C-alpha positions in Angstrom: 46.2 255.5 110.8 48.1 254.8 114.0 51.9 255.1 114.2 52.2 251.3 115.0 50.2 250.4 111.8 52.3 252.8 109.7 55.5 251.3 111.0 54.0 247.9 110.4 53.9 248.8 106.7 57.1 250.9 106.4 59.6 248.5 108.1 58.8 245.3 106.2 58.6 247.3 102.9 61.9 248.9 103.5 63.6 245.6 104.4 62.1 243.9 101.3 63.2 246.8 99.2 66.7 246.5 100.5 66.7 242.8 99.5 65.6 243.7 96.0 68.2 246.4 95.7 70.8 243.9 96.9 69.9 241.5 94.1 70.0 244.4 91.6 73.5 245.5 92.8 74.8 241.9 92.4 73.3 241.4 89.0 74.1 244.8 87.5 77.7 244.7 88.8 78.2 241.4 87.0 76.6 242.5 83.8 78.6 245.8 83.5 81.8 243.8 83.2 80.3 241.8 80.3 79.8 244.7 77.9 82.2 247.3 76.3 83.4 250.1 78.6 82.0 253.6 77.9 82.4 257.2 79.0 80.7 258.5 82.1 77.0 259.1 81.6 77.2 257.7 78.0 73.7 256.4 77.3 75.2 253.8 74.9 76.2 251.8 78.0 72.5 251.2 78.7 71.9 250.2 75.1 74.6 247.5 75.4 73.3 246.3 78.8 69.8 246.0 77.4 71.0 242.8 75.6 72.4 241.3 78.7 70.0 238.9 80.5 71.7 239.3 83.9 71.3 243.0 83.7 67.6 242.7 82.9 67.1 240.6 86.0 68.8 243.5 87.9 66.4 246.0 86.3 63.4 244.0 87.5 64.9 243.9 91.0 65.6 247.6 90.8 62.0 248.4 89.9 60.7 246.2 92.7 63.1 247.8 95.2 62.0 251.3 94.2 58.3 250.4 94.4 58.8 249.0 97.9 60.9 252.0 98.9 58.2 254.3 97.7 55.6 252.4 99.8 57.8 252.5 102.9 58.4 256.3 102.5 54.6 256.8 102.2 54.2 255.4 105.7 57.4 255.9 107.6 59.9 258.6 108.3 62.6 259.2 105.7 65.3 258.7 108.3 63.9 255.3 109.4 63.5 254.0 105.8 66.9 255.0 104.6 68.6 253.5 107.6 66.9 250.2 107.0 68.1 250.3 103.4 71.7 250.1 104.7 70.9 246.4 104.9 71.0 246.3 101.1 74.7 245.7 101.3 74.1 242.5 103.3 71.8 241.3 100.6 74.3 242.3 97.9 76.9 240.2 99.6 74.5 237.2 99.8 73.3 237.4 96.2 76.9 237.9 95.0 78.0 234.8 96.8 75.0 233.0 95.3 75.8 234.1 91.7 79.4 232.8 92.0 78.3 229.6 93.7 80.0 230.2 97.0 78.8 229.9 100.6 78.4 232.8 103.0 81.7 233.3 104.8 82.2 233.9 108.5 83.2 237.6 108.1 80.0 238.2 106.2 78.0 236.9 109.2 80.1 239.2 111.5 79.5 242.2 109.3 75.8 241.4 109.1 75.6 241.1 112.9 77.3 244.4 113.4 75.0 246.2 111.0 71.9 244.6 112.6 73.1 245.5 116.1 74.1 249.1 115.1 70.8 249.7 113.2 68.7 248.3 116.1 70.6 250.4 118.7 70.5 253.6 116.6 66.7 253.3 116.0 66.0 252.4 119.6 67.9 255.4 120.8 67.0 257.9 118.1 63.3 257.1 117.9 62.8 258.9 114.6 59.5 260.7 114.5 57.8 261.9 111.3 56.6 265.5 111.0 54.5 265.3 107.8 54.5 264.1 104.2 55.5 267.5 102.8 58.4 269.8 103.4 58.3 272.5 106.1 56.5 275.6 104.8 58.7 278.4 103.6 61.8 276.2 104.0 64.4 277.5 101.4 65.4 274.7 99.1 67.8 276.6 96.8 70.9 276.5 99.1 70.7 272.7 99.6 70.0 272.2 95.9 73.0 274.3 94.8 75.3 272.5 97.3 74.3 269.0 96.3 74.3 269.8 92.6 77.7 271.5 93.0 79.1 268.4 94.7 77.9 266.1 91.9 79.3 268.5 89.3 82.7 268.6 91.0 82.8 264.8 91.2 82.1 264.5 87.5 84.7 267.1 86.6 87.5 265.4 88.5 86.7 261.8 87.6 87.9 261.7 84.0 91.7 261.4 84.5 91.9 259.7 87.9 93.3 256.3 88.8 90.8 253.4 88.8 90.4 253.2 92.6 89.9 257.0 93.0 87.6 257.0 90.0 85.3 254.4 91.6 85.1 256.3 94.9 84.3 259.6 93.2 81.6 258.1 91.0 80.2 256.2 94.0 80.1 259.5 96.0 78.2 261.3 93.2 75.8 258.3 92.9 75.1 258.2 96.6 74.3 262.0 96.6 71.9 261.6 93.7 70.2 258.5 95.3 69.8 260.4 98.6 68.2 263.4 96.9 66.0 261.0 94.9 64.9 259.4 98.2 63.9 262.8 99.7 61.9 263.6 96.5 60.3 260.2 96.6 59.1 260.9 100.1 57.4 264.0 98.8 55.9 262.1 95.8 54.7 259.2 98.0 52.7 261.7 100.2 51.1 263.2 97.1 50.3 259.8 95.7 48.3 259.0 98.9 46.0 261.9 97.9 45.5 260.4 94.4 47.7 258.4 92.0 47.7 261.2 89.5 48.4 263.9 92.0 52.3 263.8 91.7 52.0 264.5 87.9 51.0 268.0 88.7 54.0 268.8 90.9 57.7 269.5 90.2 59.0 266.9 92.6 58.0 263.9 90.4 59.9 265.2 87.4 63.0 266.2 89.3 62.9 262.8 91.0 62.9 261.2 87.6 65.8 263.2 86.5 68.0 262.6 89.5 66.9 258.9 89.7 67.7 258.2 86.1 71.0 260.1 86.2 72.0 258.3 89.5 71.1 254.9 88.0 73.2 255.5 84.9 76.1 256.8 87.0 75.8 253.7 89.2 76.4 251.5 86.1 79.5 253.5 85.3 80.6 253.1 88.9 80.2 249.3 88.8 82.0 249.1 85.5 84.9 251.3 86.6 86.0 248.9 89.4 87.2 245.4 89.4 85.0 244.6 92.4 81.6 245.9 93.5 82.6 246.2 97.2 84.1 249.7 97.4 81.3 251.3 95.2 78.5 249.7 97.2 80.0 250.6 100.5 80.3 254.3 99.6 76.8 254.5 98.1 75.4 252.6 101.1 76.8 255.2 103.5 76.4 258.4 101.5 72.8 257.7 100.3 71.2 257.6 103.8 73.4 260.4 105.1 72.0 262.8 102.4 68.4 261.5 102.8 68.6 261.7 106.6 69.8 265.3 106.3 66.9 266.2 104.1 64.5 264.4 106.5 65.7 266.4 109.5 66.1 269.8 107.7 63.5 269.8 104.9 60.7 267.6 106.3 61.2 268.5 110.0 61.6 264.9 111.2 63.2 264.6 114.6 65.3 262.2 116.7 66.2 262.1 120.4 69.3 264.3 120.9 69.9 264.2 124.7 73.6 263.9 125.6 73.3 260.2 126.5 71.2 259.3 123.4 73.6 261.3 121.1 76.6 259.4 122.5 74.8 256.1 122.0 73.7 257.1 118.5 77.3 257.9 117.5 78.5 254.6 118.9 75.7 252.8 117.0 76.7 254.7 113.8 80.3 253.6 114.2 79.2 250.0 114.6 77.1 250.3 111.4 80.0 251.7 109.4 82.3 248.9 110.8 79.8 246.3 109.6 79.5 248.0 106.2 83.2 248.0 105.7 83.6 244.3 106.7 80.8 243.3 104.3 82.3 245.5 101.6 85.7 243.7 101.9 83.9 240.4 101.2 81.6 241.5 98.4 83.8 240.6 95.4 82.7 240.6 91.8 81.3 237.2 91.0 84.0 234.8 89.7 81.6 233.7 86.9 81.4 237.2 85.4 83.9 237.4 82.6 85.6 240.7 81.9 84.6 242.1 78.5 87.5 242.0 76.0 87.3 243.5 72.6 88.0 241.0 69.8 91.6 241.0 68.7 92.3 241.7 65.0 93.1 238.6 62.8 96.7 237.9 62.1 97.5 238.1 58.4 100.3 235.9 57.0 102.5 238.0 54.7 103.3 235.0 52.6 100.5 232.4 52.8 102.3 229.9 50.6 105.5 230.0 52.6 104.5 227.2 54.9 101.7 224.9 55.8 101.4 226.1 59.4 99.2 229.2 59.8 101.0 232.2 61.3 98.3 232.6 64.0 99.1 229.0 65.2 102.9 229.6 65.1 102.5 232.8 67.1 100.7 231.2 70.0 
């Protein structure tokens, strides 16, 4: 299959996957504020969310997004696919505005334009080139695995007693790392699946991808629930996820980009434009106004002397 045909499959699939992930972010961030708060990585949070219809819509969108991402990774370079998934923040903003019944504001259009220009400029200059569907032979994976696992462990160790804003950023950082690792593993799994649908079941990458993917997903729900707004969390995840995946693509899969001095300077400028667009979008991606914050029921007020008056104590205390 020619490179043009492969990109003709990978690019639309990656953009459609970003749209599905954007819908998932908007729906899930709304739902996590409608259920009781739990501890980090507490599976009871998922049990509570299973009874929330908005969250179930997000789950359907997540499954669709992952399927499209897997399709894109099967035909395109990891670097290209993960960069295009940055546009998920734009779709998150649009769907969040839709959920709360608002129009798309001018800063959102500015941020979206910056992201589109930055992505287009970076891809035009970098010209990412695939090397293969599998990792480089004899490439040691232990150092990278230890480094990334250690980073996630440190994040989880320090998150417990932090202020709300710091807690959100730390959880989002760990989520982004896990998502980036999962994307790299999905690239490997997608290559195996092209040989045969049952082929990935005989390799370790499929099972590790399940572990990191499920852990990252649960952690993302904790991240959404920890903050009053979805914006900071999505911004951090949107930046960290592709950075980790791109690093794996360059080092582990042997993908390459143009690194002449002129191209490198342009790529750095385009990256700066992308980050600026992400931050502008993030500032205008608020939690939907229609999503009510969960509040535990307050205990009933008992009247010490029910016969003392005809007006209930609860009414008099209001």
